[in-house]
C-alpha positions in Angstrom: -21.4 13.2 -18.8 -21.2 16.0 -16.3 -18.6 16.3 -13.4 -19.6 18.6 -10.5 -16.8 18.8 -7.9 -16.2 20.7 -4.7 -18.8 21.2 -1.8 -22.5 21.7 -2.1 -23.0 18.5 -4.1 -26.2 17.5 -2.2 -27.8 20.9 -2.7 -27.0 20.8 -6.3 -28.7 17.4 -6.7 -31.9 18.0 -4.7 -32.4 21.7 -5.1 -31.4 22.2 -8.7 -31.1 18.9 -10.6 -34.0 16.9 -9.3 -36.7 19.5 -9.8 -35.6 19.7 -13.5 -35.5 15.9 -13.9 -38.9 15.5 -12.2 -40.6 18.3 -14.1 -39.4 16.6 -17.4 -40.9 13.3 -16.4 -37.6 11.7 -16.1 -36.2 9.3 -13.4 -33.0 9.6 -11.3 -30.9 7.1 -9.4 -28.4 8.4 -6.9 -25.5 6.1 -6.1 -23.4 6.4 -2.9 -20.3 4.5 -1.9 -20.8 4.3 1.8 -23.7 3.2 4.0 -23.6 6.3 6.2 -23.9 8.4 3.0 -26.6 6.2 1.7 -28.7 6.8 4.9 -28.2 10.6 4.7 -29.2 10.5 1.1 -32.4 8.5 1.8 -33.4 11.2 4.3 -32.7 13.9 1.8 -34.8 12.2 -1.0 -37.7 11.2 1.2 -41.0 12.1 -0.5 -39.5 12.1 -4.0 -39.3 9.5 -6.7 -35.5 9.5 -6.7 -34.0 6.1 -6.1 -31.0 5.7 -3.8 -28.6 2.8 -4.0 -25.2 1.9 -2.6 -22.6 1.1 -5.3 -21.8 -2.3 -3.7 -25.5 -3.5 -4.1 -25.3 -3.0 -7.9 -21.8 -4.7 -7.9 -23.2 -7.7 -6.0 -26.3 -8.0 -8.3 -24.0 -7.9 -11.3 -21.7 -10.6 -10.0 -24.6 -12.8 -9.0 -26.0 -13.0 -12.6 -28.5 -10.2 -12.4 -28.7 -7.8 -15.3 -27.9 -4.9 -13.0 -26.5 -2.5 -15.6 -29.4 -3.2 -17.9 -31.9 -2.6 -15.1 -30.3 0.9 -14.6 -30.4 1.5 -18.3 -34.1 0.5 -18.5 -35.4 2.4 -15.5 -33.4 5.7 -15.2 -32.6 8.7 -17.3 -30.2 10.4 -15.0 -27.4 8.5 -13.1 -25.8 10.4 -10.3 -22.7 9.0 -8.6 -21.9 10.7 -5.4 -18.3 10.5 -4.1 -17.4 9.1 -7.5 -13.7 9.0 -6.8 -14.7 5.7 -5.2 -14.3 4.2 -8.8 -10.5 4.4 -8.4 -10.1 5.0 -4.7 -11.4 1.6 -3.5 -10.2 -0.4 -6.4 -7.1 -1.9 -4.7 -9.3 -3.6 -2.1 -12.6 -3.8 -4.0 -12.1 -4.9 -7.6 -15.8 -4.7 -8.1 -15.6 -0.9 -8.7 -14.7 -1.8 -12.2 -18.3 -2.7 -12.7 -19.4 0.7 -11.8 -16.7 2.2 -14.2 -17.9 -0.1 -16.9 -21.5 1.0 -16.4 -20.5 4.7 -16.8 -18.6 3.9 -20.0 -21.4 1.8 -21.4 -24.2 4.3 -20.6 -22.5 7.7 -21.1 -23.9 8.2 -24.6 -27.5 7.3 -23.8 -27.9 8.7 -20.3 -27.1 11.8 -18.4 -24.3 10.7 -15.9 -23.2 13.1 -13.2 -20.0 12.3 -11.3 -19.7 14.2 -8.0 -16.5 14.5 -5.9 -14.5 17.0 -4.1 -11.5 15.1 -5.1 -12.1 14.5 -8.8 -8.6 14.7 -10.2 -8.3 11.1 -11.3 -11.9 11.2 -12.7 -11.1 14.1 -14.8 -7.9 12.5 -16.2 -9.5 9.1 -17.0 -12.6 10.7 -18.7 -10.7 13.4 -20.4 -12.4 14.5 -23.6 -15.6 12.7 -22.5 -16.9 15.1 -19.8 -19.3 17.6 -21.7 -19.5 20.0 -18.7 -17.9 20.6 -15.4 -19.4 22.4 -12.5 -17.0 23.6 -9.9 -17.4 25.0 -6.5 -14.3 26.4 -5.0 -13.2 25.0 -1.7 -12.9 27.4 1.1 -10.4 26.4 3.8 -10.5 29.6 5.9 -12.0 27.7 8.7 -8.7 26.1 9.4 -7.2 28.4 12.1 -3.9 26.7 12.4 -2.0 23.7 10.9 0.6 21.6 12.6 2.8 18.9 11.2 4.3 16.2 13.3 6.8 13.6 12.3 6.7 11.1 15.1 3.4 9.2 16.0 4.0 9.6 19.7 3.3 13.4 19.2 -0.5 12.7 19.1 -0.5 12.0 22.9 0.7 15.5 23.6 -1.8 17.0 21.2 -4.7 15.0 22.9 -3.6 15.8 26.4 -3.7 19.4 25.7 -7.3 19.5 24.3 -9.4 21.7 26.5 -12.7 20.4 28.1 -15.6 21.2 25.9 -13.6 20.9 22.7 -13.8 17.7 20.6 -11.3 15.7 18.4 -11.7 13.7 15.3 -8.6 11.5 14.4 -8.4 9.7 11.1 -5.9 6.9 10.8 -5.2 3.6 9.0 -3.6 1.7 11.7 -6.3 -0.1 13.6 -4.2 -1.2 16.4 -3.0 2.3 17.1 -6.4 3.7 17.0 -7.8 1.1 19.3 -4.8 1.7 21.8 -5.5 5.4 21.8 -9.2 4.8 22.4 -8.2 2.7 25.6 -6.0 5.5 26.8 -8.7 8.2 26.7 -12.0 7.3 28.5 -14.2 9.8 26.9 -13.6 8.4 23.4 -14.9 6.1 20.8 -13.0 3.8 18.2 -14.8 3.4 14.9 -14.1 1.1 11.9 -15.9 -0.7 9.3 -16.2 -3.8 11.4 -17.8 -2.3 14.6 -19.9 0.5 13.0 -23.2 -1.3 13.4 -22.8 -1.6 17.1 -21.2 1.9 17.4 -23.1 4.6 19.3 -21.0 7.3 17.6 -21.7 5.9 14.1 -25.4 5.8 14.9 -25.3 9.5 16.2 -23.4 10.7 13.1 -25.7 9.0 10.5 -28.7 10.3 12.4 -27.7 13.7 13.8 -24.5 14.5 12.1 -22.5 14.8 15.4 -21.2 12.5 18.1 -21.3 12.9 22.0 -17.9 11.7 23.1 -14.9 14.1 23.3 -12.5 12.0 21.0 -13.4 10.0 18.1 -10.6 7.7 16.6 -11.8 6.4 13.2 -10.5 4.7 10.1 -11.6 6.0 6.7 -15.1 4.5 7.3 -16.0 8.2 7.7 -13.7 9.4 4.9 -16.3 10.8 2.6 -19.9 11.9 2.3 -20.6 12.1 5.9 -21.3 15.4 7.6 -20.0 16.4 10.9 -22.0 19.5 12.0 -20.7 20.3 15.5 -19.0 23.5 16.5 -17.4 21.7 19.4 -15.2 19.8 16.8 -12.0 22.1 17.1 -9.2 19.6 16.3 -8.8 17.3 13.4 -5.8 14.9 13.3 -5.1 13.1 10.0 -2.6 10.2 9.5 -3.2 9.4 5.8 -0.5 9.4 3.1 -3.0 9.1 0.3 -3.9 12.7 -1.0 -7.5 11.8 -1.8 -8.2 10.3 1.6 -6.5 13.2 3.3 -8.8 15.7 1.6 -11.9 13.6 2.1 -11.1 13.2 5.9 -10.6 17.0 6.1 -13.9 17.6 4.4 -16.1 15.8 7.1 -16.3 19.0 9.1 -19.1 21.2 7.9 -18.7 24.8 8.9 -21.7 26.3 10.7 -20.5 30.0 11.2 -17.5 32.3 10.8 -16.4 31.4 14.2 -16.6 27.6 13.6 -12.8 27.0 13.1 -10.4 24.0 13.6 -6.8 23.3 14.2 -5.4 20.6 11.7 -2.6 18.3 12.6 -1.1 15.8 10.2 1.6 13.2 10.3 4.3 13.8 7.6 6.3 10.6 7.6 8.8 10.5 4.8 9.6 7.0 5.8 6.1 5.7 5.2 5.9 7.6 1.9 9.1 6.1 0.8 8.0 2.6 1.7 4.8 3.1 -0.1 6.6 4.3 -3.2 8.9 1.3 -3.2 5.9 -1.1 -3.0 4.1 0.6 -5.8 7.3 0.6 -8.0 7.6 -3.1 -7.5 4.0 -3.8 -8.4 4.2 -1.8 -11.5 7.2 -3.7 -12.7 5.3 -6.9 -12.4 2.3 -5.4 -14.2 4.5 -4.2 -17.0 6.0 -7.7 -17.4 2.5 -9.1 -17.6 1.4 -6.5 -20.2 4.6 -7.4 -22.4 3.8 -11.0 -22.1 0.1 -10.4 -23.0 1.0 -8.2 -26.0 3.4 -10.9 -27.2 0.8 -13.8 -26.8 2.6 -15.3 -23.8 0.1 -14.4 -21.1 -0.3 -18.1 -20.1 3.4 -18.4 -19.8 3.7 -15.5 -17.6 1.1 -17.0 -15.2 2.7 -20.4 -15.3 6.0 -18.8 -14.1 4.4 -16.3 -11.6 1.5 -18.4 -10.2 3.3 -19.0 -6.9 5.0 -15.6 -6.7 3.7 -12.4 -5.2 0.8 -10.9 -7.2 0.0 -7.3 -7.0 -3.5 -6.2 -5.8 -4.2 -4.8 -9.2 -5.1 -8.3 -10.3 -8.3 -10.1 -9.2 -8.5 -13.7 -8.3 -8.9 -14.5 -12.1 -5.7 -12.9 -13.0 -7.6 -10.0 -14.6 -5.8 -6.7 -14.4 -8.4 -4.3 -12.8 -8.1 -1.1 -14.8 -9.2 1.4 -12.1 -6.8 -0.2 -9.7 -3.9 0.0 -12.3 -4.9 3.6 -13.1 -4.8 4.6 -9.5 -1.5 2.9 -8.8 0.0 4.7 -11.6 -1.1 8.0 -10.3 -0.1 7.4 -6.7 3.4 6.1 -7.7 4.0 9.4 -9.7 2.6 11.5 -6.7 4.8 9.8 -4.1 7.8 10.1 -6.4 7.2 13.8 -6.7 7.0 14.1 -2.9 10.3 12.2 -2.4 11.9 14.4 -5.1 10.5 17.6 -3.3 8.4 18.7 -6.4 5.3 18.6 -4.4 4.0 18.1 -0.8 1.3 16.2 0.9 -0.6 19.4 1.9 -0.6 21.9 -1.1 
């Protein structure tokens, strides 16, 4: 199992890895975690025998009784998972990422598996001792001209009001109501989320041309990874995410075109939201530990009999199964937020 990380992943796959695979008479499947990324990969692989598939398709097939993992094992020699941090990052709201994780663990000895991500920290920790080779491309943040931190959400309006004509803004946030309100306040803007992307002009422009026409784009993490924004007019990026992986993925959407292609970065640093998130994660982990203790003692059914009407953390699926990537992600996030609150680290390092 190999683990490339950093930028230049697509170039590595199609310019270096694919010719080697094809020349050896082998087959490659390239997984992606977002539809926009899937469409970009389909264009990049056009005219080749590489197969592109979105992770959720394999998960759906597996859950509907189709032998999806066996199909991959039978038909492909190289398994490439782009933006592979998805295995852990989405696990709290998509418990099916465990299927992809199980596939990696089942096939790692018989197939060449390449995990690609610019935020590969959890992947490397989880698969420690199992990764045979790591390819690393150093990140270059010299295109960030200035960084501003703000502590109150209302500061965003001041930032937006001072953006010059001819310069574009991308704002990433996780509060849909807030993003929708900002969109209504600024006429030359679009609001983008997973629910409206099929009807969105901006989403269509981004997936087809890697740019958008409006001045301001307010978006959820539907664009958080894999999508390229190649537009020198994008001069301002605003990020309101407390999750470090999401923060870095949002920042990485801007693709630098030349030395003068710079941006100003703004981010919300809210100790209150971080403290609240840390409190919630600690509560969830206490419940999980009670469950693990009960399971180890042979009283798992008794635990659920007592707790079936109580609050159940998102780390469990509807069948009361503890989803391991969700649990692993929660442990990591809790430790990270604890270190922020204890001033041992910061959101932007």
